[in-house]
C-alpha positions in Angstrom: 102.2 87.4 129.0 103.4 90.4 127.2 102.0 93.4 129.5 104.6 96.4 127.2 100.6 97.3 125.9 99.7 98.0 129.3 102.3 99.8 130.3 102.6 102.1 126.4 98.8 102.5 126.9 99.2 104.3 130.5 102.2 106.0 130.0 100.5 107.5 126.7 97.4 108.4 128.6 99.4 110.3 131.3 101.6 112.0 128.9 98.5 113.2 126.6 96.9 114.3 130.7 100.3 116.5 131.9 99.8 119.1 129.4 96.8 119.7 130.7 97.3 120.2 134.6 101.1 122.0 133.6 98.9 124.3 131.4 101.6 126.4 130.0 101.1 127.1 126.7 105.0 127.0 125.9 104.3 122.9 126.7 101.1 123.1 125.2 102.6 124.0 121.8 105.0 121.7 121.7 102.5 118.7 122.7 100.9 119.8 119.9 103.7 119.0 117.8 104.5 116.4 119.2 101.3 114.9 118.3 101.2 116.1 114.4 104.5 114.7 114.1 103.6 111.4 114.8 101.0 111.7 112.9 102.9 112.3 110.2 104.9 109.5 111.2 102.1 107.2 111.6 100.5 108.4 108.1 104.3 107.1 106.4 104.1 103.8 108.4 100.8 102.6 105.8 102.9 102.8 103.2 106.9 102.0 103.8 106.1 99.9 106.9 102.7 97.2 105.4 104.3 97.7 102.3 107.5 98.2 101.5 107.6 101.2 99.1 109.9 104.1 100.4 108.7 107.3 99.9 111.0 110.5 100.8 108.7 112.8 99.2 106.0 113.0 102.5 107.4 116.4 103.3 105.3 117.5 99.6 102.1 115.7 101.3 102.9 117.5 104.3 103.5 120.8 102.7 100.3 120.1 100.2 98.0 119.9 102.7 99.0 122.7 104.9 98.8 124.8 102.1 94.9 123.5 101.1 94.4 124.2 105.0 95.2 127.6 104.6 93.8 128.7 101.5 90.7 127.6 101.3 90.4 129.0 105.1 91.9 132.0 104.0 90.5 132.9 100.7 86.5 131.6 100.7 86.4 131.1 104.8 86.1 127.8 104.9 85.6 126.8 108.7 88.6 124.7 110.2 87.3 121.2 110.1 86.1 122.0 106.5 89.6 122.8 105.5 91.1 119.5 107.4 89.0 117.7 105.4 90.1 119.1 102.0 93.8 118.5 102.5 92.7 115.0 103.3 90.9 114.7 100.0 93.5 116.8 97.8 96.2 114.6 99.3 94.5 111.7 98.1 93.8 113.0 95.1 97.5 114.0 94.5 98.5 110.3 96.0 96.7 108.8 93.3 97.6 111.2 90.4 101.7 110.8 91.7 101.4 106.8 92.8 99.5 105.4 89.7 103.3 105.9 87.6 105.9 106.2 90.2 103.6 102.7 91.4 105.5 100.9 88.6 108.9 101.3 90.0 110.5 99.4 92.7 113.1 99.8 95.5 115.4 102.6 95.5 113.9 103.8 92.1 110.2 104.4 93.6 112.5 106.4 96.6 114.2 109.2 93.9 110.9 109.5 92.1 109.5 110.7 95.7 112.3 112.4 96.3 111.7 114.2 93.0 108.1 115.0 93.9 108.7 116.5 97.4 111.2 118.9 95.9 109.1 119.5 92.5 106.3 120.5 95.4 109.1 122.5 97.1 109.7 124.7 94.3 105.7 125.2 92.9 105.2 126.8 96.7 108.9 129.2 95.8 107.4 130.6 92.6 104.0 130.3 92.5 104.0 133.8 94.3 100.3 134.5 93.6 99.1 131.2 95.5 101.8 130.0 98.3 103.0 133.4 98.5 106.4 132.1 97.8 109.1 132.8 100.1 107.5 134.6 102.5 104.4 131.7 102.9 101.0 131.9 103.6 99.5 133.6 106.9 96.9 135.5 108.7 94.1 133.3 108.5 92.3 131.3 111.2 93.5 128.9 113.1 93.1 127.1 116.2 93.5 130.2 118.3 90.8 131.9 116.7 88.1 129.1 118.4 88.3 130.8 121.6 88.9 134.5 122.9 90.1 134.0 126.3 93.8 133.4 125.2 94.3 131.8 128.6 92.0 129.1 126.6 94.1 128.7 123.6 96.6 126.5 124.0 94.2 123.9 125.8 91.6 123.9 122.9 94.6 123.7 120.3 96.3 120.7 122.2 92.4 118.8 122.8 91.3 119.3 119.4 94.5 118.2 117.8 94.5 114.9 120.0 91.0 114.5 119.1 92.1 114.2 115.0 95.2 111.9 115.9 93.0 109.6 117.9 90.6 109.3 115.2 93.1 108.9 112.2 95.0 106.1 114.6 91.9 104.2 114.7 91.4 104.8 111.3 95.0 104.0 109.9 95.0 100.8 112.3 91.4 99.6 111.2 92.6 99.9 107.2 96.0 98.1 108.0 94.9 95.1 110.8 91.0 94.4 110.8 90.1 94.6 107.0 92.0 92.3 103.7 93.6 95.6 102.6 95.4 94.9 105.3 96.0 91.7 104.9 97.1 92.4 100.9 99.4 95.4 101.6 101.3 92.7 104.6 100.8 89.9 101.6 102.8 92.5 99.2 105.4 93.3 101.9 106.5 89.7 102.4 105.9 88.7 98.8 104.2 90.9 95.6 104.8 87.8 93.3 103.5 84.8 96.0 101.0 87.9 96.6 100.4 88.2 93.0 99.6 84.4 92.5 97.3 84.1 94.9 95.4 86.6 93.0 95.7 89.9 95.3 95.4 92.5 92.8 98.7 94.3 94.4 98.4 97.3 92.0 95.3 98.3 93.5 96.6 97.6 96.7 99.7 99.3 96.1 98.1 102.3 94.5 95.6 102.3 97.8 98.3 101.6 100.4 99.8 105.0 98.7 96.5 107.2 98.5 95.8 106.7 102.4 99.4 107.5 103.6 99.5 110.4 101.5 95.3 111.7 102.8 96.6 111.5 106.3 99.5 113.4 105.6 97.9 116.0 104.6 95.9 116.1 107.2 98.8 116.3 109.4 99.9 119.1 107.2 96.3 120.7 107.9 96.7 120.5 112.2 100.7 122.2 111.4 99.2 124.9 109.3 96.1 125.5 112.0 98.3 125.6 114.5 101.6 127.5 113.9 99.3 129.7 111.1 102.8 130.1 108.9 102.7 127.4 105.9 106.2 128.2 104.1 107.8 126.7 100.8 110.2 125.0 104.2 107.1 122.8 104.7 108.6 120.4 100.9 112.3 119.8 102.0 114.5 116.2 101.8 115.6 117.2 105.2 111.9 117.0 106.9 111.3 113.5 104.5 114.2 112.1 106.4 113.2 113.1 109.4 109.9 111.2 108.8 111.2 107.5 107.8 114.0 108.2 111.0 111.0 108.8 113.3 109.2 105.8 111.7 112.6 103.9 112.6 113.0 105.2 115.8 109.7 103.8 116.7 109.0 100.6 115.1 108.6 100.2 111.0 104.8 98.3 110.3 103.2 98.8 113.6 101.7 102.8 113.3 101.5 103.5 116.8 105.2 102.5 117.0 105.3 104.8 114.5 103.6 107.3 116.0 105.1 106.8 119.6 108.4 107.4 117.4 107.3 110.5 115.5 106.5 111.8 119.4 110.0 110.9 120.9 112.1 112.3 118.6 110.5 115.2 118.3 110.5 115.6 122.5 114.5 114.6 122.3 115.2 117.6 119.7 113.3 120.1 121.1 114.8 118.9 124.7 118.4 118.9 123.3 118.5 122.8 121.4 120.2 124.3 123.8 123.7 122.3 122.8 122.7 123.7 119.5 121.1 123.7 116.5 123.7 121.8 114.4 125.3 119.9 118.0 121.2 118.8 118.5 120.5 117.2 114.6 124.3 115.0 115.6 122.7 114.2 119.0 119.9 112.8 117.8 121.5 111.1 114.2 124.0 109.0 117.4 120.3 108.0 119.4 119.2 107.1 115.9 122.4 104.9 115.0 121.8 103.2 118.7 118.4 102.0 117.4 119.6 100.9 114.5 122.2 98.6 115.7 120.6 97.8 119.1 116.7 97.5 118.0 116.3 97.3 114.9 112.6 96.9 115.4 112.6 100.2 117.6 110.5 100.8 120.2 107.6 98.5 119.0 110.6 95.8 118.6 110.5 95.7 122.9 108.5 93.2 124.8 108.2 92.7 128.0 108.5 88.8 129.4 108.2 87.6 132.8 110.2 90.0 135.1 113.1 90.9 131.8 112.8 93.1 129.2 113.0 91.5 125.8 114.1 92.4 122.3 112.8 91.3 118.9 115.6 90.4 116.3 115.0 91.7 112.4 113.4 88.6 112.1 110.7 89.5 114.7 111.8 86.4 117.6 112.0 87.3 120.5 115.7 87.9 122.0 116.0 88.0 125.6 118.2 90.3 127.8 118.7 91.9 131.0 117.4 95.3 131.2 120.0 98.4 130.2 121.9 95.8 128.8 123.3 96.1 125.1 121.9 93.6 122.8 124.2 93.6 119.2 124.3 90.5 117.2 
């Protein structure tokens, strides 16, 4: 009997409730950011995990979502919920425009094109000063802290809003990927695109749908980031950000949504916890952690199952392999 889902659910519930009892503004800030990065990793997993289409440009959608939310709030006075919806829809539209030509490519060619998209977003944000504020970015727009007047309650409210939005987004993504015909099509494309075509699946349509859904929820994560930090700059859309997103998904487990979300949350918390060793050294430490996971847990955190009194891990083919707790396993 597999007990891991129950253990993960209990641990996740405790982790979500814990910041509410601590009540410190710094704890709320870190916990909220961790949830946003978890949502971003989960959104990438819809594309990379379920259709095996690798994108290194998702930082571009993060930035577009953040800029959209900031602009509609700053210049047109939209409420925050409307800014989040606008960010989601804008990134869905951009995902459609970018994905339609880009998905004609495969493998490393698609990765290179997506990488160029992310760099293009950064260049536009840096040089279109009238719209984006240039290198200084956008600021002085409404955010989650302005939802309440009491400074002591701002962290609580921000955290609870982000928890609610992330929960709704995760439920939606899990529903699409697991309980709809689109999810079945995504998995068929991942396993064998030619065979999927021969079975009558419109692979072009479903690949584009996966790209749009992934881009849309990346934009939603960008709007949450903008409304919490209340500063949006071109540095959001960098190669390093996109690489970090992919690393979070690998850390948590590709093709699982919940594993990718958990990987994003935990890896962000690890990075923050290691800041005391220095900016460079903490990145080296995170890199080493990811290397260990790739070697010993190729399916990430989601690849671990809980068997009869023993911890097991799944190999790259998905078969469960027994391993004693704390014992390194290598092939």
